[in-house]
C-alpha positions in Angstrom: -28.8 -55.6 -29.8 -26.2 -54.0 -32.1 -27.5 -50.5 -31.3 -26.8 -50.9 -27.6 -23.2 -51.8 -28.2 -22.7 -48.8 -30.5 -24.1 -46.5 -27.8 -21.6 -47.8 -25.2 -18.7 -47.3 -27.6 -19.8 -43.8 -28.3 -19.8 -43.0 -24.6 -16.3 -44.3 -24.3 -15.0 -42.2 -27.2 -16.7 -39.1 -25.8 -15.1 -39.7 -22.4 -11.7 -40.2 -24.0 -12.0 -36.9 -25.7 -13.2 -35.0 -22.6 -11.1 -36.8 -19.9 -7.7 -35.0 -20.5 -9.3 -31.6 -20.2 -11.3 -32.6 -17.2 -8.3 -34.1 -15.4 -6.1 -31.0 -16.3 -8.8 -28.8 -14.9 -9.1 -30.8 -11.6 -5.3 -31.1 -11.1 -5.0 -27.3 -11.9 -7.5 -26.5 -9.1 -5.6 -28.8 -6.7 -2.2 -27.3 -7.7 -3.5 -23.7 -7.5 -5.0 -24.4 -4.1 -1.8 -25.9 -2.8 0.3 -22.9 -4.1 -2.2 -20.5 -2.5 -1.9 -22.4 0.8 1.9 -22.4 0.7 2.1 -18.7 -0.1 -0.4 -17.9 2.6 1.7 -19.8 5.1 4.9 -17.9 4.0 3.1 -14.6 4.3 2.0 -15.3 7.8 5.4 -16.6 8.7 7.0 -13.4 7.4 4.6 -11.4 9.5 5.4 -13.5 12.6 9.1 -13.1 11.9 8.9 -9.4 11.6 6.8 -9.2 14.8 9.5 -11.3 16.6 12.3 -9.0 15.3 10.3 -5.9 16.3 9.7 -7.1 19.8 13.3 -8.4 20.2 15.1 -5.2 19.3 18.4 -3.9 20.5 17.1 -2.8 23.9 15.6 -6.2 24.6 19.1 -7.5 25.5 19.1 -5.3 28.5 16.4 -7.4 30.1 18.1 -10.7 30.9 15.7 -13.4 29.7 15.2 -11.5 26.5 17.7 -11.8 23.6 18.1 -9.4 20.7 16.9 -10.8 17.4 19.5 -12.1 14.9 19.0 -13.6 11.4 19.5 -17.1 13.0 16.9 -16.6 15.8 14.4 -15.2 13.3 15.0 -18.1 10.9 14.5 -20.6 13.7 11.3 -18.8 14.9 9.9 -18.7 11.4 10.6 -22.4 10.5 9.0 -23.6 13.7 5.7 -21.9 12.7 5.6 -23.2 9.2 3.4 -26.2 8.3 4.7 -26.8 4.8 7.0 -29.6 3.5 10.7 -28.9 3.6 10.2 -25.8 5.8 14.0 -25.8 6.5 14.5 -24.8 2.8 13.0 -21.4 3.6 15.6 -18.7 3.4 15.1 -15.8 5.8 16.7 -12.3 5.4 16.6 -9.8 8.1 17.0 -6.2 6.9 17.0 -2.9 8.8 18.1 -1.7 12.2 16.9 -3.2 15.5 17.0 0.2 17.1 13.6 1.3 18.6 11.6 3.4 16.2 13.4 2.0 13.1 11.8 -0.4 10.6 12.9 -4.0 10.4 12.0 -6.2 7.3 11.9 -9.9 7.2 12.0 -11.4 3.7 11.2 -15.1 3.0 12.1 -17.1 -0.1 10.9 -20.7 -0.6 11.5 -23.0 -3.6 7.9 -24.2 -4.2 7.6 -27.7 -5.7 4.3 -28.4 -7.3 2.3 -31.5 -6.2 1.5 -32.7 -9.7 4.8 -33.0 -11.6 3.6 -33.1 -15.2 2.6 -29.4 -15.2 6.0 -28.1 -14.1 8.3 -31.2 -14.3 11.2 -31.0 -11.9 11.1 -27.2 -11.6 10.9 -25.3 -8.4 9.1 -22.0 -8.4 10.5 -19.3 -6.2 8.0 -17.8 -3.8 9.0 -14.6 -2.1 7.2 -12.5 0.5 8.2 -9.9 3.1 6.8 -8.0 6.1 8.0 -4.8 7.7 7.3 -3.6 11.2 8.6 -0.9 13.6 11.0 -2.0 16.4 9.5 -1.3 19.8 12.2 -2.3 22.3 
């Protein structure tokens, strides 16, 4: 009878020793996956923003329904396509000329907040990405 009770206690002690490492590993996988997803979304949004700016160049304004891209219109376009929390916190920078044949670069910066707060407590990690395309119109 006593032997069975000791065995149960041993299992609890072993679990107590291994549990912190196990939970740290599991939460690390979740956090890394979340960070990878957010960075992937930002990269895709930068590419979409650069495409929008390349298509809506300086000559686009000559065709009435079309408007030339500005930093504000690119920011609005990018934020609408993001599926991350606090997408309005994304800062968008438009660099380059909107003249056909020139390059335009869209840079995004986002203060990433981890899901699990004990790894990086109350600290935002700056994620940055950019995309460059050639203006067509």
